[in-house]
C-alpha positions in Angstrom: -41.9 -0.5 -6.5 -44.0 -3.6 -6.7 -43.6 -6.3 -3.9 -44.5 -10.0 -4.3 -44.1 -12.8 -1.9 -43.2 -16.5 -2.3 -42.1 -19.3 -0.1 -39.1 -20.2 -2.3 -37.4 -18.3 -5.1 -35.1 -20.1 -7.5 -32.7 -18.0 -9.5 -31.9 -20.0 -12.6 -33.9 -22.1 -15.1 -31.3 -24.7 -16.0 -31.3 -28.4 -14.8 -30.5 -27.5 -11.2 -33.2 -24.8 -10.9 -35.9 -26.8 -12.6 -35.2 -30.0 -10.7 -35.3 -28.2 -7.4 -38.7 -26.8 -8.4 -39.9 -30.3 -9.2 -38.8 -31.7 -5.9 -40.2 -28.9 -3.7 -43.5 -29.6 -1.9 -46.6 -28.9 -4.0 -48.1 -26.7 -1.2 -45.2 -24.2 -1.5 -45.5 -21.1 -3.6 -42.4 -21.1 -5.9 -41.0 -18.6 -8.3 -38.3 -19.5 -10.9 -36.3 -16.7 -12.4 -35.1 -17.2 -16.0 -32.6 -14.6 -17.0 -33.3 -14.8 -20.7 -35.5 -17.3 -22.7 -36.3 -20.5 -20.9 -33.8 -22.9 -22.5 -30.9 -20.5 -22.8 -28.5 -22.0 -20.2 -25.4 -24.2 -20.0 -27.5 -27.3 -19.2 -29.1 -27.1 -22.7 -25.6 -27.0 -24.3 -24.3 -30.2 -22.6 -23.7 -32.7 -25.3 -22.1 -35.8 -23.9 -24.5 -37.1 -21.3 -25.1 -37.8 -17.7 -22.8 -40.2 -15.8 -24.1 -42.6 -13.2 -24.3 -46.2 -12.1 -27.8 -47.4 -12.8 -28.9 -51.0 -13.6 -25.4 -52.1 -14.5 -23.9 -55.0 -12.5 -20.5 -54.6 -14.1 -20.1 -51.1 -12.7 -20.3 -49.7 -9.2 -20.5 -46.4 -7.3 -17.0 -47.1 -6.0 -15.6 -47.3 -9.5 -17.4 -44.1 -10.4 -16.0 -42.5 -7.3 -12.5 -43.7 -8.2 -12.6 -42.2 -11.7 -14.0 -38.9 -10.2 -11.1 -38.7 -7.7 -8.5 -39.4 -10.3 -9.8 -36.7 -12.7 -10.1 -34.3 -9.8 -6.5 -34.7 -8.6 -7.8 -36.3 -5.4 -8.9 -32.9 -4.2 -12.5 -34.0 -4.3 -14.6 -33.8 -1.1 -15.0 -37.4 0.0 -18.5 -37.0 1.6 -20.0 -35.0 -1.3 -18.5 -37.4 -3.9 -19.9 -40.4 -2.1 -23.4 -38.8 -2.1 -23.0 -38.1 -5.9 -22.1 -41.6 -6.9 -24.4 -43.4 -4.4 -27.5 -41.4 -5.4 -27.0 -41.2 -9.1 -29.4 -44.0 -9.8 -32.2 -42.1 -8.0 -32.1 -39.2 -10.4 -31.4 -41.1 -13.6 -34.4 -43.3 -12.8 -36.5 -40.1 -12.1 -35.4 -38.6 -15.5 -36.6 -41.7 -17.2 -39.9 -41.6 -15.3 -40.3 -37.9 -16.3 -39.9 -38.9 -20.0 -36.2 -38.2 -20.8 -35.4 -40.1 -24.0 -32.0 -41.8 -23.5 -30.6 -43.8 -26.4 -31.1 -47.5 -26.4 -29.3 -50.6 -27.8 -31.1 -52.9 -30.3 -32.1 -55.2 -27.4 -33.9 -52.3 -25.6 -31.3 -51.8 -22.9 -29.9 -48.3 -22.4 -26.8 -47.5 -24.4 -23.9 -46.1 -22.3 -21.0 -44.4 -23.9 -17.5 -43.8 -22.7 -15.7 -40.5 -22.2 -12.3 -39.3 -21.1 -11.4 -40.3 -17.5 -14.1 -43.0 -17.2 -13.1 -46.6 -16.7 -16.6 -47.9 -17.6 -19.2 -47.1 -20.1 -21.6 -45.3 -17.8 -22.7 -42.2 -19.8 -26.5 -42.1 -20.5 -27.1 -39.9 -23.5 -29.6 -38.6 -26.1 -27.4 -38.7 -29.2 -25.2 -35.6 -28.7 -27.9 -33.3 -27.3 -28.4 -34.8 -23.9 -28.4 -31.5 -22.0 -31.2 -30.1 -24.2 -33.2 -33.4 -23.8 -32.9 -33.2 -20.0 -33.6 -29.4 -19.9 -36.8 -29.7 -22.1 -38.0 -32.7 -20.2 -37.7 -30.9 -16.8 -39.2 -27.7 -18.2 -42.2 -29.6 -19.6 -42.9 -31.1 -16.2 -42.3 -27.9 -14.2 -44.7 -26.0 -16.5 -47.5 -28.4 -15.5 -47.1 -27.5 -11.8 -49.8 -25.2 -10.4 -47.5 -24.0 -7.5 -44.6 -22.9 -9.7 -44.4 -19.7 -11.6 -41.6 -19.1 -14.1 -40.7 -15.5 -14.9 -38.9 -15.2 -18.2 -36.4 -12.4 -19.1 -35.9 -11.6 -15.5 -32.5 -10.3 -14.3 -31.6 -10.8 -10.6 -30.0 -7.4 -9.9 -29.5 -7.7 -6.1 -30.5 -9.6 -3.0 -30.7 -8.7 0.7 -31.0 -10.8 3.8 -34.0 -10.1 6.0 -35.1 -11.5 9.3 -37.6 -13.8 7.4 -35.6 -14.7 4.4 -34.6 -12.6 1.4 -35.6 -9.7 -0.8 -34.6 -10.0 -4.4 -34.5 -7.1 -6.8 -35.5 -8.2 -10.3 -35.5 -6.3 -13.6 -37.9 -7.6 -16.2 -37.9 -7.3 -19.9 -40.2 -4.3 -19.9 -37.6 -2.4 -17.7 -39.8 -2.7 -14.6 -38.3 -3.3 -11.2 -40.0 -5.6 -8.7 -39.0 -6.8 -5.3 -39.7 -10.4 -4.6 -39.6 -11.6 -1.0 -39.1 -15.3 0.0 -38.4 -17.5 3.0 -35.8 -19.5 1.2 -33.7 -18.9 -1.9 -31.9 -21.3 -4.2 -29.2 -19.8 -6.5 -28.8 -22.0 -9.6 -27.4 -19.3 -11.9 -24.7 -21.3 -13.8 -21.1 -20.5 -14.6 -18.8 -17.6 -15.4 -17.9 -18.4 -19.0 -18.4 -14.9 -20.4 -15.4 -13.7 -18.3 -13.3 -15.3 -21.1 -12.9 -14.3 -24.7 -13.8 -17.8 -25.9 -16.1 -20.1 -24.0 -18.6 -23.0 -24.6 -21.0 -21.3 -22.2 -24.2 -19.5 -23.1 -24.7 -15.8 -23.1 -26.1 -15.7 -19.6 -23.0 -17.2 -17.9 -21.7 -14.0 -16.2 -21.5 -15.2 -12.6 -24.4 -13.2 -11.3 -25.4 -15.6 -8.6 -21.8 -16.0 -7.3 -21.4 -12.2 -7.2 -24.6 -11.6 -5.3 -23.9 -14.5 -2.9 -20.4 -13.0 -2.3 -22.0 -9.7 -1.5 -24.4 -11.4 0.9 -21.4 -12.8 2.8 -21.5 -16.4 1.4 -18.2 -18.3 1.2 -16.8 -18.6 -2.3 -14.4 -21.5 -2.6 -11.8 -22.5 -5.3 -13.1 -20.1 -7.9 -9.7 -20.4 -9.7 -10.5 -24.1 -10.4 -11.6 -23.5 -14.0 -11.8 -26.2 -16.6 -10.6 -25.5 -20.2 -12.1 -28.0 -22.6 -9.5 -29.3 -25.0 -11.8 -29.7 -28.0 -13.6 -26.4 -28.7 -14.2 -25.9 -32.4 -11.5 -23.5 -33.5 -13.7 -21.0 -35.3 -12.9 -17.8 -33.4 -15.7 -15.9 -35.1 -17.9 -15.8 -32.0 -17.2 -15.8 -28.2 -19.5 -18.7 -27.8 -17.3 -21.6 -29.0 -19.0 -24.7 -30.3 -18.0 -27.7 -28.3 -16.9 -30.9 -29.9 -18.1 -33.3 -27.2 -15.8 -35.5 -25.2 -17.9 -38.4 -26.5 -16.4 -38.0 -30.0 -13.0 -39.1 -28.5 -14.9 -41.7 -26.5 -16.1 -43.2 -29.8 -12.5 -43.4 -31.1 -11.5 -40.0 -32.5 -7.8 -39.1 -32.6 -6.1 -35.8 -31.6 -3.6 -34.6 -34.1 -1.1 -31.7 -34.3 -0.4 -29.3 -37.2 1.5 -32.1 -39.0 -1.4 -34.5 -38.8 0.3 -36.7 -36.3 -1.2 -38.2 -33.1 0.7 -36.8 -30.0 -1.1 -37.8 -26.8 1.2 -40.9 -26.5 4.0 -38.4 -25.6 2.0 -37.1 -22.7 -0.3 -39.7 -21.1 -0.8 -43.5 -21.3 -4.6 -42.9 -21.6 -4.0 -41.1 -24.9 -7.1 -39.3 -26.1 -9.2 -40.6 -23.2 -7.1 -38.7 -20.6 -9.1 -36.2 -18.4 -9.7 -32.8 -19.8 -7.0 -30.9 -17.9 -4.4 -33.4 -19.0 -5.4 -33.1 -22.7 -5.6 -29.3 -22.6 -2.1 -29.1 -21.0 -0.8 -31.5 -23.6 -2.1 -29.4 -26.4 -0.5 -26.3 -25.0 2.8 -28.2 -24.6 2.6 -29.5 -28.1 1.8 -26.0 -29.5 5.0 -24.8 -27.9 6.9 -27.7 -29.3 5.6 -27.3 -32.9 5.3 -23.5 -32.9 1.7 -23.9 -34.1 -1.8 -23.6 -32.6 -3.3 -25.7 -35.3 -4.8 -28.9 -33.8 -7.4 -31.4 -35.1 -9.9 -34.0 -34.0 -10.0 -36.9 -36.5 -12.8 -39.5 -36.6 -12.7 -40.1 -40.4 -11.5 -43.7 -39.8 -14.9 -44.6 -38.3 -18.0 -45.7 -40.3 -19.5 -42.5 -41.8 -23.1 -43.6 -41.1 -22.3 -44.4 -37.5 -20.7 -41.0 -37.0 -23.7 -39.1 -38.5 -26.2 -41.1 -36.4 -24.2 -40.8 -33.2 -23.4 -37.1 -33.5 -26.2 -35.6 -35.6 -26.1 -32.1 -34.0 -22.2 -31.8 -34.1 -22.3 -33.1 -37.7 -24.9 -30.6 -38.7 -23.1 -27.6 -37.1 -19.8 -28.6 -38.6 -21.4 -28.9 -42.1 -22.7 -25.4 -41.7 -19.2 -24.3 -40.9 -17.8 -26.1 -44.0 -16.5 -29.3 -42.4 -17.7 -32.9 -43.0 -16.6 -34.8 -39.9 -16.8 -38.1 -41.8 -14.2 -36.8 -44.3 -12.4 -33.8 -42.7 -10.3 -33.4 -39.6 -12.0 -30.9 -37.2 -9.9 -27.9 -36.1 -10.0 -27.6 -32.3 -8.3 -25.7 -29.5 -8.8 -25.4 -25.8 -11.3 -22.9 -24.5 -13.1 -22.1 -21.3 -15.7 -24.6 -20.4 -16.6 -25.2 -16.8 -16.2 -23.9 -13.2 -15.4 -26.4 -10.4 -15.4 -23.7 -7.7 -18.2 -21.5 -6.6 -20.6 -20.8 -3.7 -19.5 -23.2 -1.0 -22.2 -25.6 0.1 -22.6 -28.8 2.2 -24.2 -32.1 1.0 -27.7 -30.5 1.1 -26.6 -27.5 -0.9 -26.7 -25.2 2.1 -24.5 -22.1 2.1 -23.1 -20.5 5.3 -26.0 -17.9 4.9 -29.1 -19.1 6.6 -31.9 -20.1 4.1 -29.6 -19.6 1.1 -28.9 -22.7 -1.1 -26.8 -23.0 -4.2 -26.9 -25.8 -6.9 -25.4 -26.6 -10.2 -22.3 -24.9 -11.7 -22.5 -21.8 -9.5 -22.0 -24.0 -6.4 -18.9 -25.6 -4.9 -19.9 -29.1 -3.6 -16.3 -30.3 -3.9 -17.3 -33.3 -6.0 -15.1 -32.2 -8.9 -11.8 -31.5 -7.1 -9.6 -29.5 -9.3 -10.9 -30.9 -12.6 -14.4 -32.2 -13.4 -14.8 -35.7 -14.8 -16.8 -35.7 -18.0 -20.6 -35.9 -17.7 -20.6 -35.4 -13.9 -22.0 -31.9 -14.2 -25.6 -32.7 -15.0 -25.6 -35.4 -12.3 -24.3 -33.0 -9.7 -27.0 -30.5 -10.7 -29.7 -33.0 -10.1 -28.5 -34.8 -7.0 -27.8 -31.7 -4.9 -30.8 -29.7 -6.1 -33.0 -32.6 -5.1 -31.3 -32.6 -1.7 -31.7 -28.9 -1.3 -35.5 -29.2 -2.0 -35.8 -32.0 0.6 -34.1 -29.9 3.2 -36.4 -26.9 2.5 -39.5 -29.1 2.6 -38.5 -30.3 6.0 -37.7 -26.9 7.4 -40.3 -24.6 6.0 -43.3 -26.0 7.9 -41.9 -24.3 11.1 -42.0 -20.9 9.5 -44.9 -18.5 10.1 -45.7 -14.8 10.0 -45.5 -12.1 7.4 -42.5 -11.7 5.1 -40.3 -8.7 5.5 -39.2 -6.7 2.5 -36.1 -4.6 1.8 -36.4 -1.2 0.3 -34.1 -1.1 -2.7 -33.2 2.4 -3.9 -33.3 3.0 -7.7 -31.9 6.1 -9.3 -33.6 6.4 -12.6 -31.4 9.4 -13.5 -28.1 7.5 -13.0 -25.9 7.1 -16.2 -25.2 3.9 -18.0 -21.8 2.3 -17.4 -19.0 3.2 -19.8 -18.5 0.9 -22.8 -15.5 -1.5 -23.0 -15.3 -2.8 -19.4 -16.4 -6.4 -20.2 -14.0 -6.5 -23.2 -11.1 -5.4 -20.9 -12.0 -8.1 -18.4 -12.0 -10.8 -21.0 -8.7 -9.7 -22.4 -7.1 -9.8 -18.9 -8.5 -13.2 -18.1 -7.5 -14.7 -21.5 -4.0 -13.3 -21.0 -3.3 -14.1 -17.4 -5.3 -17.2 -16.6 -5.8 -19.5 -19.5 -4.9 -23.3 -19.2 -1.4 -22.5 -17.9 -1.4 -19.3 -15.6 1.0 -16.5 -16.4 2.6 -16.1 -13.0 4.1 -12.7 -13.9 0.9 -11.3 -15.3 -1.3 -12.3 -12.4 -0.4 -9.6 -9.8 -0.6 -6.5 -12.1 -3.8 -7.9 -13.8 -5.4 -8.4 -10.4 -4.6 -4.8 -9.6 -6.4 -3.7 -12.9 -9.4 -5.9 -12.2 -9.7 -4.5 -8.6 -9.8 -1.0 -10.0 -12.6 -1.9 -12.4 -14.5 -3.7 -9.7 -14.3 -0.8 -7.3 -15.3 1.6 -10.0 -18.5 -0.3 -10.8 -19.4 -1.3 -7.2 -18.7 2.1 -5.7 -20.1 4.2 -8.5 -23.7 5.3 -9.2 -24.8 3.7 -12.4 -28.1 2.7 -13.9 -29.0 -0.8 -12.7 -29.7 -2.5 -16.0 -28.6 -5.8 -17.6 -25.3 -4.3 -18.8 -24.4 -3.1 -15.3 -25.4 -6.3 -13.6 -23.3 -8.4 -15.9 -20.3 -6.1 -15.9 -20.3 -6.0 -12.1 -20.6 -9.7 -12.0 -17.7 -10.3 -14.5 -15.4 -7.9 -12.7 -16.2 -9.5 -9.3 -15.7 -13.1 -10.4 -12.5 -12.1 -12.2 -11.2 -10.5 -9.0 -12.0 -13.6 -7.0 -10.5 -15.9 -9.5 -7.2 -14.0 -9.8 -7.0 -13.5 -6.1 -7.6 -17.2 -5.5 -5.1 -18.2 -8.2 -2.3 -16.0 -6.7 -3.0 -17.4 -3.2 -2.8 -21.0 -4.5 0.4 -20.4 -6.4 2.0 -18.9 -3.3 0.9 -21.8 -1.2 2.3 -24.3 -3.7 5.6 -22.5 -3.9 5.8 -22.4 -0.1 5.1 -26.2 0.1 7.8 -26.9 -2.5 10.3 -24.7 -0.5 9.6 -26.7 2.7 10.1 -30.1 1.0 
């Protein structure tokens, strides 16, 4: 097997991974692993924008922090959240310097939109494709760096701790295995969306980084804190659900039930601009009340030209599906969207494993509490990946000596995994843990997931993309359900002691 050495290996080519690469010292030899094509990641799919206080005397980090805490049920980590809101201006300014094209007002100032849970207009955006604009901007700049190599279609299969850092087993598109050794590793592998039947996440979101970190002994925290976005386009033809951005409601769209009636006034004073978990729960309650799962987002009362210009990508995708958002109500329903839990880290993205860092959606910084405030995700990815890079830059100068390598064993004669495991996992998660958990289903479903996890992890199967993703999905499903049961028991015990 081939062996290659680097100072730092970054697993993940989204906003967190690329921004970490940009902030690492230019004299470090850096490898970025991209699981599929370079822009296939959750960062690219982010529509709404990036929240942050920058050049706005009417707003303040404390206001931003307050809104973040309210949305997160006041379970947010105070120190990490303070870092997030205080340092937002650094990374928004850096994105502008790097060439990110945020929308401007006629007077040349930056346009800031409003989204659910925000008390101020503080969302910088590029129409309704902000994530793609940020991702392509970062990628363009990273590709100009002589010290950074990006490996496309590279699946991180396994990682082992060595005395000098890590050995990472990678499977490339030509079915060749290579062991990459490094002194420091940053996992920026994204979320776990593909553990659900319907998700806004990209095809790569199978929880690989979380699974491998877990196997390394990293602490995984609050993995059951999963956000279900209330306005996924209710198509149901593909598992990747097209998101109708929060910013559509921010610009005045109404939520309506099967009778074409607004209903949020019955659930929250903030109406359509309530945080995502509140709106998703309201939709489920209204579905039970009306006996229907037909819900709509209606922005037909707004100027058609404004709607088309403000949401060109959403408008185009809806037209392709047979809906004109300037004339038709948009069918929507909650679906999996984001993970608030993950690999537990401190304010420099350090895990409890020496030399291992985690950034972006796969990490648990604690800034989101139990529910993420809209447009805080891209900000979190940038702030903490920059801080991770700064920490590595400071520490790596004291390292010396040759890198050790781990000898991964590959059985080329091993069979492929049986078909149907991923489908079974998705069915279980959709049934047992969607918006409102099914308390009765959780224990027996955890038992089924545990059997599947043990079957894959203990068996001898060909280590290919199918195996890696199935192993990851069963592992994260196991951790999610286990965490959910523990939290429900803890809540019940607290209520008994009142």
